[in-house]
C-alpha angles and dihedrals in degrees: 000000000000096000130068121244123182116230092247096055124093124218117190116208138263100042136122122242122173130228118280095020117142121209113190140197120334096353120150121204113188127215118282093022115138120214122177134219127300095008124151121215111192127208119314098005119160122204114191133214114287094010112143122210125179132215126301094013116160115206116183128210124307100013125142118204106199133204111279093039121121117190117188127208125304096014120153119208112193126221116296094355111159128231121184136194106192123051096204108032121183125177091221096049120070109218098163089127091052101062111146122220119247116194122196107187131215118305098001121148123215111196127225114289094003118144124220111198110218123258096044134108121227106207128231114293093357115155120219112196122231112278097011120141110218115203102162142033119302114207125223113294094006119153106216125186141157139041109314093022117246130180112259103181136296136308126207122235087259093056102258128133113253102214115155123033118206124245090283092054092252121141119210122208105229092218108039098023088224112152126232134189137182114243131192115315094026095285120149119222132185110233097201106042136033111245092229095053123089119250117269111260093250090061098047096086117072118231102191139006121248089254091055091053091051090057095050 
């Protein structure tokens, strides 16, 4: 097989797992799940039937990805974050036919212990803060925090707060120098790179943490 599986992990067949993916201790991948290339599943990750996971997805420890969830490429799921698939669960009422789709789009980050209520879409490169409870759509590049989660500004593709635009209304990422601007309808767009294209190789290695940039 072209992927790595730790001896303690269980893989139910049939399922699809891409080349270069690593599945670590005590994980369980159920039948008919789809996992792309070069993903990492940390300790005690559960991937349910019919879940769809793209390429280069990083899933940290103790995360369950339920049926009805679609995760696009380059998504980061922090430790113990929670995904759901029924909005009104009851142990006595079978709602298996009522699973709601949750879509986490390319490049998004879900922080540790955050909860994503099913039926919403998390936009491309959105950043959900640790512990947030997201109950509604998050647009591309949105920074969402709190309970319930509310947008609190914008994040760059490299994970930096975009705080002060220049005189032309353009935000500059302090790490990558990529430029961003709000368009009609309060949508943020990158002026230098298409959101669906991979990062150029020279921008794929981080130079400083967010905390380091705040000090400078």
